[in-house]
TORZAKE-159248 format. One record per residue (C-alpha): chain; x negated, y, z negated. Coordinates in nm, 3 decimals, decimal comma, padded with zeros to 5 digits. Each point is the difference from the previous one (the first is absolute). Layout:
BEGIN
+--------+---------+---------+---------+
! chaine !       u !       v !       w !
+--------+---------+---------+---------+
!      A !       X !       Y !       Z !
...
+--------+---------+---------+---------+
//
This chain:
BEGIN
+--------+---------+---------+---------+
! chaine !       u !       v !       w !
+--------+---------+---------+---------+
!      A ! -02,383 ! -01,280 ! -03,649 !
!      A ! -00,080 ! -00,370 ! -00,045 !
!      A !  00,205 ! -00,272 !  00,165 !
!      A !  00,275 ! -00,157 ! -00,208 !
!      A ! -00,103 ! -00,353 ! -00,103 !
!      A !  00,264 ! -00,270 !  00,040 !
!      A ! -00,029 ! -00,369 ! -00,085 !
!      A !  00,220 ! -00,272 !  00,151 !
!      A !  00,026 ! -00,345 ! -00,162 !
!      A !  00,171 ! -00,232 !  00,252 !
!      A !  00,128 ! -00,343 ! -00,104 !
!      A !  00,207 ! -00,138 !  00,290 !
!      A ! -00,015 !  00,003 !  00,382 !
!      A !  00,168 !  00,324 !  00,104 !
!      A ! -00,060 !  00,226 !  00,300 !
!      A !  00,087 !  00,300 ! -00,215 !
!      A ! -00,326 ! -00,048 ! -00,191 !
!      A ! -00,183 !  00,122 !  00,309 !
!      A !  00,257 !  00,267 !  00,083 !
!      A ! -00,017 !  00,152 ! -00,349 !
!      A ! -00,379 ! -00,006 ! -00,021 !
!      A ! -00,048 !  00,134 !  00,353 !
!      A !  00,258 !  00,276 ! -00,042 !
!      A ! -00,173 !  00,127 ! -00,313 !
!      A ! -00,347 ! -00,030 !  00,151 !
!      A !  00,099 !  00,177 !  00,323 !
!      A !  00,133 !  00,289 ! -00,209 !
!      A ! -00,329 !  00,048 ! -00,181 !
!      A !  00,019 ! -00,228 ! -00,305 !
!      A ! -00,281 ! -00,227 ! -00,116 !
!      A !  00,167 ! -00,343 !  00,000 !
!      A ! -00,137 ! -00,308 ! -00,177 !
!      A !  00,172 ! -00,336 !  00,041 !
!      A ! -00,008 ! -00,342 ! -00,161 !
!      A !  00,180 ! -00,282 !  00,186 !
!      A !  00,068 ! -00,321 ! -00,189 !
!      A !  00,041 ! -00,173 !  00,338 !
!      A ! -00,349 ! -00,068 !  00,139 !
!      A ! -00,077 !  00,119 !  00,351 !
!      A ! -00,067 ! -00,357 !  00,114 !
!      A !  00,350 ! -00,103 ! -00,107 !
!      A !  00,156 !  00,289 !  00,188 !
!      A ! -00,195 ! -00,069 !  00,318 !
!      A !  00,056 ! -00,376 ! -00,006 !
!      A !  00,364 !  00,030 !  00,109 !
!      A !  00,044 !  00,354 !  00,128 !
!      A !  00,018 ! -00,104 !  00,367 !
!      A !  00,295 ! -00,233 ! -00,059 !
!      A !  00,349 !  00,110 !  00,097 !
!      A !  00,168 !  00,166 ! -00,297 !
!      A ! -00,331 !  00,076 ! -00,174 !
!      A ! -00,041 !  00,362 !  00,110 !
!      A !  00,011 !  00,112 ! -00,365 !
!      A ! -00,331 ! -00,180 ! -00,057 !
!      A ! -00,162 !  00,173 !  00,296 !
!      A !  00,103 !  00,347 ! -00,111 !
!      A ! -00,108 ! -00,059 ! -00,357 !
!      A ! -00,338 ! -00,136 !  00,114 !
!      A ! -00,073 !  00,346 !  00,143 !
!      A ! -00,060 !  00,122 ! -00,354 !
!      A ! -00,332 ! -00,183 !  00,015 !
!      A ! -00,141 !  00,172 !  00,306 !
!      A !  00,134 !  00,354 !  00,002 !
!      A ! -00,277 !  00,254 ! -00,056 !
!      A !  00,234 !  00,237 ! -00,187 !
!      A !  00,094 ! -00,261 ! -00,262 !
!      A ! -00,234 ! -00,154 ! -00,257 !
!      A !  00,062 ! -00,361 ! -00,106 !
!      A ! -00,147 ! -00,028 ! -00,349 !
!      A ! -00,133 ! -00,285 ! -00,212 !
!      A !  00,288 ! -00,080 ! -00,238 !
!      A ! -00,228 !  00,011 ! -00,303 !
!      A ! -00,163 !  00,331 !  00,093 !
!      A !  00,291 !  00,241 !  00,052 !
!      A ! -00,074 !  00,370 !  00,044 !
!      A !  00,157 !  00,274 ! -00,206 !
!      A !  00,318 !  00,116 !  00,175 !
!      A !  00,254 !  00,275 ! -00,051 !
!      A !  00,284 ! -00,247 !  00,044 !
!      A !  00,028 ! -00,376 !  00,043 !
!      A !  00,284 ! -00,149 !  00,205 !
!      A !  00,036 ! -00,368 ! -00,091 !
!      A !  00,239 ! -00,248 !  00,157 !
!      A !  00,281 ! -00,165 ! -00,191 !
!      A !  00,246 ! -00,251 !  00,147 !
!      A !  00,037 ! -00,375 !  00,030 !
!      A ! -00,365 ! -00,092 ! -00,064 !
!      A ! -00,197 !  00,041 ! -00,320 !
!      A ! -00,354 !  00,138 !  00,034 !
!      A ! -00,253 ! -00,275 !  00,065 !
!      A ! -00,244 !  00,178 ! -00,230 !
!      A !  00,175 !  00,186 ! -00,284 !
!      A ! -00,341 !  00,098 ! -00,134 !
!      A ! -00,084 !  00,179 !  00,326 !
!      A !  00,330 !  00,191 ! -00,008 !
!      A ! -00,064 !  00,097 ! -00,363 !
!      A ! -00,345 !  00,127 !  00,095 !
!      A !  00,137 !  00,207 !  00,293 !
!      A !  00,263 !  00,150 ! -00,228 !
!      A ! -00,263 !  00,096 ! -00,254 !
!      A ! -00,177 !  00,207 !  00,268 !
!      A !  00,311 !  00,193 !  00,110 !
!      A !  00,128 !  00,333 ! -00,131 !
!      A !  00,353 ! -00,087 !  00,114 !
!      A !  00,172 ! -00,330 !  00,080 !
!      A !  00,290 ! -00,060 !  00,241 !
!      A !  00,165 ! -00,331 !  00,097 !
!      A !  00,083 ! -00,092 !  00,361 !
!      A !  00,309 ! -00,223 ! -00,005 !
!      A !  00,000 ! -00,225 !  00,309 !
!      A !  00,316 ! -00,193 ! -00,085 !
!      A !  00,241 ! -00,047 !  00,288 !
!      A !  00,301 !  00,189 ! -00,137 !
!      A !  00,230 ! -00,041 !  00,301 !
!      A !  00,184 ! -00,315 ! -00,111 !
!      A !  00,300 ! -00,049 ! -00,231 !
!      A !  00,010 !  00,214 ! -00,319 !
!      A ! -00,030 ! -00,307 ! -00,223 !
!      A ! -00,296 ! -00,141 !  00,197 !
!      A ! -00,169 !  00,341 ! -00,014 !
!      A !  00,059 !  00,028 ! -00,373 !
!      A ! -00,142 ! -00,347 ! -00,077 !
!      A ! -00,305 !  00,072 !  00,214 !
!      A ! -00,061 !  00,325 ! -00,186 !
!      A !  00,033 ! -00,170 ! -00,339 !
!      A ! -00,262 ! -00,255 !  00,110 !
!      A ! -00,234 !  00,279 !  00,105 !
!      A !  00,047 !  00,179 ! -00,329 !
!      A ! -00,084 ! -00,319 ! -00,192 !
!      A ! -00,314 ! -00,065 !  00,209 !
!      A ! -00,134 !  00,354 ! -00,025 !
!      A !  00,120 !  00,115 ! -00,342 !
!      A ! -00,358 !  00,020 ! -00,142 !
!      A ! -00,069 !  00,271 !  00,260 !
!      A !  00,339 !  00,170 !  00,040 !
!      A ! -00,008 !  00,177 ! -00,336 !
!      A ! -00,316 !  00,185 !  00,112 !
!      A !  00,147 !  00,095 !  00,337 !
!      A !  00,146 !  00,347 !  00,048 !
!      A !  00,165 ! -00,045 !  00,340 !
!      A !  00,122 ! -00,253 !  00,253 !
!      A !  00,007 !  00,002 !  00,382 !
!      A !  00,290 ! -00,204 !  00,141 !
!      A ! -00,077 ! -00,172 !  00,331 !
!      A !  00,365 ! -00,055 !  00,101 !
!      A !  00,356 !  00,014 ! -00,122 !
!      A !  00,165 !  00,193 ! -00,281 !
!      A ! -00,206 !  00,210 ! -00,239 !
!      A !  00,249 !  00,012 ! -00,286 !
!      A !  00,138 ! -00,281 ! -00,213 !
!      A ! -00,311 ! -00,215 !  00,032 !
!      A ! -00,140 ! -00,148 ! -00,323 !
!      A ! -00,353 !  00,118 !  00,080 !
!      A !  00,115 !  00,359 !  00,056 !
!      A !  00,145 !  00,013 ! -00,352 !
!      A ! -00,361 !  00,023 ! -00,123 !
!      A ! -00,163 !  00,202 !  00,280 !
!      A !  00,105 !  00,296 !  00,211 !
!      A !  00,074 ! -00,141 !  00,344 !
!      A ! -00,061 !  00,149 !  00,347 !
!      A !  00,064 ! -00,139 !  00,345 !
!      A ! -00,295 ! -00,115 !  00,206 !
!      A !  00,145 !  00,124 !  00,328 !
!      A ! -00,151 ! -00,125 !  00,324 !
!      A ! -00,256 !  00,100 !  00,260 !
!      A ! -00,124 ! -00,083 !  00,349 !
!      A ! -00,100 ! -00,349 !  00,107 !
!      A ! -00,348 ! -00,091 ! -00,132 !
!      A ! -00,139 ! -00,014 !  00,356 !
!      A !  00,059 !  00,374 !  00,038 !
!      A ! -00,214 !  00,072 ! -00,304 !
!      A ! -00,284 ! -00,239 !  00,082 !
!      A ! -00,060 !  00,017 !  00,377 !
!      A ! -00,146 !  00,333 !  00,112 !
!      A !  00,179 !  00,020 !  00,336 !
!      A !  00,337 ! -00,081 ! -00,153 !
!      A ! -00,066 !  00,235 ! -00,291 !
!      A ! -00,077 !  00,289 !  00,231 !
!      A !  00,319 ! -00,056 !  00,194 !
!      A !  00,225 ! -00,040 ! -00,305 !
!      A ! -00,124 !  00,310 ! -00,182 !
!      A ! -00,009 !  00,228 !  00,304 !
!      A !  00,157 !  00,335 ! -00,095 !
!      A !  00,041 !  00,144 !  00,348 !
!      A !  00,377 ! -00,033 !  00,042 !
!      A !  00,217 !  00,311 !  00,020 !
!      A !  00,325 ! -00,002 ! -00,203 !
!      A !  00,164 !  00,231 !  00,255 !
!      A ! -00,083 ! -00,207 !  00,309 !
!      A !  00,269 ! -00,197 !  00,181 !
!      A ! -00,053 ! -00,377 !  00,007 !
!      A !  00,110 ! -00,224 !  00,289 !
!      A !  00,118 ! -00,299 ! -00,207 !
!      A !  00,291 !  00,041 ! -00,236 !
!      A ! -00,032 ! -00,333 ! -00,179 !
!      A ! -00,248 ! -00,288 ! -00,027 !
!      A ! -00,024 ! -00,347 ! -00,143 !
!      A ! -00,320 ! -00,190 !  00,063 !
!      A ! -00,149 ! -00,295 ! -00,185 !
!      A !  00,073 ! -00,328 ! -00,171 !
!      A !  00,371 ! -00,101 !  00,005 !
!      A ! -00,045 ! -00,252 ! -00,285 !
!      A !  00,144 ! -00,110 ! -00,240 !
!      A !  00,340 ! -00,135 !  00,118 !
!      A !  00,194 !  00,276 ! -00,177 !
!      A ! -00,194 !  00,261 !  00,197 !
!      A !  00,042 ! -00,198 !  00,324 !
!      A !  00,377 !  00,005 ! -00,043 !
!      A !  00,001 !  00,370 ! -00,085 !
!      A ! -00,213 !  00,089 !  00,304 !
!      A !  00,227 ! -00,201 !  00,231 !
!      A !  00,297 !  00,188 ! -00,138 !
!      A ! -00,169 !  00,336 !  00,053 !
!      A ! -00,120 ! -00,089 !  00,351 !
!      A !  00,356 ! -00,095 !  00,095 !
!      A !  00,127 !  00,326 ! -00,152 !
!      A ! -00,254 !  00,206 !  00,196 !
!      A !  00,062 ! -00,180 !  00,328 !
!      A !  00,367 !  00,098 ! -00,023 !
!      A ! -00,074 !  00,371 ! -00,048 !
!      A !  00,053 !  00,186 !  00,328 !
!      A ! -00,248 !  00,270 ! -00,106 !
!      A ! -00,295 ! -00,236 ! -00,066 !
!      A ! -00,280 ! -00,107 !  00,233 !
!      A ! -00,180 ! -00,307 ! -00,142 !
!      A ! -00,372 ! -00,030 !  00,077 !
!      A ! -00,188 ! -00,326 ! -00,053 !
!      A ! -00,359 !  00,109 !  00,068 !
!      A ! -00,219 !  00,258 ! -00,169 !
!      A ! -00,168 !  00,084 !  00,333 !
!      A !  00,321 !  00,186 !  00,091 !
!      A ! -00,072 !  00,240 ! -00,284 !
!      A ! -00,373 !  00,044 !  00,052 !
!      A !  00,024 !  00,028 !  00,380 !
!      A !  00,175 !  00,334 ! -00,002 !
!      A !  00,357 ! -00,056 ! -00,113 !
!      A ! -00,035 !  00,326 ! -00,188 !
!      A !  00,028 !  00,196 !  00,322 !
!      A !  00,300 ! -00,187 !  00,138 !
!      A !  00,347 !  00,150 ! -00,006 !
!      A !  00,240 ! -00,250 ! -00,148 !
!      A !  00,339 !  00,085 ! -00,147 !
!      A !  00,012 ! -00,333 ! -00,181 !
!      A ! -00,176 ! -00,059 ! -00,330 !
!      A ! -00,298 ! -00,228 !  00,039 !
!      A ! -00,028 ! -00,292 ! -00,243 !
!      A ! -00,323 ! -00,202 ! -00,003 !
!      A !  00,087 ! -00,357 ! -00,103 !
!      A ! -00,287 ! -00,248 ! -00,042 !
!      A !  00,088 ! -00,275 ! -00,248 !
!      A ! -00,257 ! -00,264 !  00,083 !
!      A !  00,125 ! -00,344 !  00,098 !
!      A ! -00,251 ! -00,197 ! -00,208 !
!      A !  00,065 !  00,139 ! -00,343 !
!      A ! -00,266 ! -00,197 ! -00,189 !
!      A ! -00,258 ! -00,026 !  00,279 !
!      A ! -00,346 !  00,019 ! -00,169 !
!      A ! -00,136 !  00,169 !  00,318 !
!      A !  00,284 !  00,250 !  00,014 !
!      A ! -00,233 !  00,292 !  00,069 !
!      A ! -00,085 ! -00,151 !  00,342 !
!      A !  00,360 ! -00,037 !  00,117 !
!      A !  00,143 !  00,211 !  00,282 !
!      A !  00,335 !  00,051 ! -00,172 !
!      A ! -00,144 !  00,213 ! -00,282 !
!      A ! -00,175 !  00,333 ! -00,032 !
!      A ! -00,367 ! -00,067 ! -00,083 !
!      A ! -00,094 !  00,138 ! -00,343 !
!      A ! -00,250 !  00,246 !  00,151 !
!      A !  00,278 !  00,155 !  00,211 !
!      A !  00,283 ! -00,021 ! -00,252 !
!      A ! -00,063 !  00,339 ! -00,168 !
!      A ! -00,020 !  00,182 !  00,335 !
!      A !  00,323 ! -00,161 !  00,120 !
!      A !  00,175 !  00,087 ! -00,327 !
!      A ! -00,104 !  00,364 !  00,047 !
!      A !  00,228 ! -00,004 !  00,308 !
!      A !  00,302 ! -00,111 ! -00,207 !
!      A !  00,254 !  00,190 ! -00,208 !
!      A !  00,130 ! -00,289 ! -00,215 !
!      A ! -00,130 ! -00,342 ! -00,105 !
!      A !  00,220 ! -00,289 ! -00,111 !
!      A ! -00,157 ! -00,144 ! -00,318 !
!      A !  00,207 ! -00,303 ! -00,106 !
!      A ! -00,104 ! -00,222 ! -00,292 !
!      A ! -00,196 ! -00,314 !  00,078 !
!      A ! -00,144 ! -00,251 ! -00,246 !
!      A !  00,033 !  00,278 ! -00,259 !
!      A !  00,203 !  00,319 ! -00,005 !
!      A ! -00,296 !  00,233 !  00,049 !
!      A ! -00,188 !  00,018 !  00,328 !
!      A ! -00,325 !  00,165 !  00,112 !
!      A !  00,198 !  00,134 !  00,296 !
!      A !  00,154 !  00,280 ! -00,210 !
!      A ! -00,330 !  00,160 ! -00,103 !
!      A ! -00,155 ! -00,055 !  00,343 !
!      A !  00,299 !  00,177 !  00,158 !
!      A ! -00,022 !  00,298 ! -00,235 !
!      A ! -00,369 !  00,045 !  00,077 !
!      A !  00,093 !  00,042 !  00,368 !
!      A !  00,284 !  00,242 ! -00,067 !
!      A !  00,267 ! -00,258 !  00,083 !
!      A !  00,312 ! -00,019 ! -00,216 !
!      A !  00,055 ! -00,342 ! -00,162 !
!      A !  00,341 ! -00,166 ! -00,034 !
!      A ! -00,023 ! -00,219 ! -00,311 !
!      A !  00,207 ! -00,145 ! -00,284 !
!      A ! -00,216 !  00,042 ! -00,314 !
!      A ! -00,149 !  00,353 ! -00,008 !
!      A ! -00,072 ! -00,015 ! -00,374 !
!      A ! -00,245 ! -00,289 !  00,047 !
!      A ! -00,251 !  00,222 !  00,183 !
!      A ! -00,026 !  00,270 ! -00,269 !
!      A ! -00,081 !  00,283 !  00,242 !
!      A !  00,316 !  00,210 ! -00,028 !
!      A !  00,204 ! -00,146 !  00,285 !
!      A !  00,345 !  00,164 !  00,026 !
!      A !  00,281 ! -00,087 !  00,233 !
!      A !  00,050 !  00,257 !  00,275 !
!      A ! -00,310 !  00,192 ! -00,110 !
!      A ! -00,295 ! -00,220 !  00,098 !
!      A !  00,164 ! -00,338 !  00,066 !
!      A !  00,326 ! -00,178 !  00,071 !
!      A !  00,116 ! -00,218 ! -00,289 !
!      A !  00,206 ! -00,306 !  00,096 !
!      A !  00,243 ! -00,091 ! -00,278 !
!      A !  00,174 ! -00,332 ! -00,047 !
!      A ! -00,158 ! -00,166 !  00,302 !
!      A !  00,172 !  00,241 !  00,243 !
!      A ! -00,289 !  00,009 !  00,245 !
!      A !  00,215 !  00,073 !  00,306 !
!      A !  00,124 !  00,312 ! -00,176 !
!      A ! -00,358 !  00,106 ! -00,077 !
!      A ! -00,113 ! -00,056 !  00,360 !
!      A !  00,303 !  00,195 !  00,127 !
!      A ! -00,100 !  00,293 ! -00,224 !
!      A ! -00,350 ! -00,003 !  00,149 !
!      A !  00,145 !  00,010 !  00,352 !
!      A !  00,238 !  00,284 ! -00,085 !
!      A ! -00,243 !  00,245 ! -00,164 !
!      A ! -00,076 !  00,304 !  00,215 !
!      A ! -00,344 !  00,138 !  00,080 !
!      A !  00,013 !  00,277 ! -00,263 !
!      A !  00,089 ! -00,244 ! -00,279 !
!      A ! -00,275 ! -00,241 !  00,103 !
!      A ! -00,264 !  00,273 ! -00,001 !
!      A !  00,112 !  00,120 ! -00,343 !
!      A ! -00,040 ! -00,355 ! -00,133 !
!      A ! -00,339 ! -00,029 !  00,167 !
!      A ! -00,116 !  00,318 ! -00,176 !
!      A !  00,097 ! -00,162 ! -00,331 !
!      A ! -00,197 ! -00,311 !  00,097 !
!      A ! -00,308 !  00,211 !  00,080 !
!      A !  00,001 !  00,138 ! -00,356 !
!      A !  00,070 ! -00,342 ! -00,153 !
!      A ! -00,281 ! -00,159 !  00,199 !
!      A ! -00,253 !  00,260 ! -00,113 !
!      A !  00,105 ! -00,020 ! -00,366 !
!      A !  00,033 ! -00,376 ! -00,039 !
!      A ! -00,134 ! -00,203 !  00,292 !
!      A ! -00,334 !  00,133 !  00,121 !
!      A ! -00,292 ! -00,119 ! -00,208 !
!      A ! -00,030 !  00,286 ! -00,249 !
!      A !  00,374 !  00,009 ! -00,068 !
!      A !  00,034 ! -00,380 ! -00,019 !
!      A ! -00,289 ! -00,032 ! -00,246 !
!      A !  00,124 !  00,292 ! -00,212 !
!      A !  00,344 ! -00,162 ! -00,020 !
!      A ! -00,158 ! -00,325 ! -00,117 !
!      A ! -00,198 !  00,183 ! -00,269 !
!      A !  00,315 !  00,167 ! -00,129 !
!      A !  00,161 ! -00,346 ! -00,030 !
!      A ! -00,308 ! -00,113 ! -00,191 !
!      A !  00,029 !  00,291 ! -00,242 !
!      A ! -00,294 !  00,197 !  00,141 !
!      A !  00,082 !  00,369 !  00,049 !
!      A ! -00,340 !  00,125 !  00,114 !
!      A ! -00,037 !  00,106 !  00,361 !
!      A ! -00,204 ! -00,178 !  00,263 !
!      A ! -00,280 !  00,194 !  00,172 !
!      A !  00,158 !  00,192 !  00,288 !
!      A ! -00,274 ! -00,100 !  00,244 !
!      A !  00,127 ! -00,357 ! -00,008 !
!      A !  00,329 !  00,091 !  00,167 !
!      A !  00,028 ! -00,130 !  00,355 !
+--------+---------+---------+---------+
//
């Protein structure tokens, strides 16, 4: 069985360009990419604070599983995913040529759809006007964020959610990749930490929420708050403790560019192993509603508490494989996590094990992307990892 051939035509700076291409390639697809942003432009500013998107996207140019193609020499592909959004293509002729070499065509809508309904609607109308010469040939649309229905573009194309995945570092760096996709955890094993939050407290809305939750937890008589991951890795598992352990490590310098060197965070290489010691993970929204933390938790068998399960498109259901926080009632969600008994937690972890195999490991993640792209053929089984 030959590899499925996927083309990606990227127009703007977006970390998801790398995530999409790498997810498909890791699952066994042959991925060809054209970036309208030159590598030199991406690298020129990628070390500046707030320019991480440029760094992640630049990885398209030096990943041995992804082919960056001359825009005027596109290969034949089974499906082309081309970006639509705020920016017109720099070279319409190149996009036309890529489309002519594709059996199927799908749009990737990168509009930020998390603002007011009227702002969203105007943005969508602008996108439709910019890309109308291509939209009528497009059979489907992948929505990066926000509502799928009642968008002008989706009136002309069948729309699917993009979902989310792990942080790009865990796909690119071999040591981090090995840790994140480790399958050795046992759904039936007891875990020493009931609840964890670790990571960036920014933006201000998340800072305020975390302060509220920390105050709530500190007033629970049945909670033991830990502030160092060494407590977990140094043998906490064997300690008898009637209280429920909560690992709380919201770093003090939220936007520190050298955050990975701080002593108030869990280093990325150790984060998956620490999460495998935890029952629940608090996954509050940050600069956008979705967060990598949800998928990274599921891969370690930890149950996420989150407020937008539909955005991930992996079948998250409240009380089955996650805790859904409604109406901003995060204290209520955290209290539920603390009150679940061992049997209930293990039942949820069994559900997560099945979900992780079907949707999150490389074969399942790539197959799910192909279904969104309208490709029904199976990937070669040997590519599953």
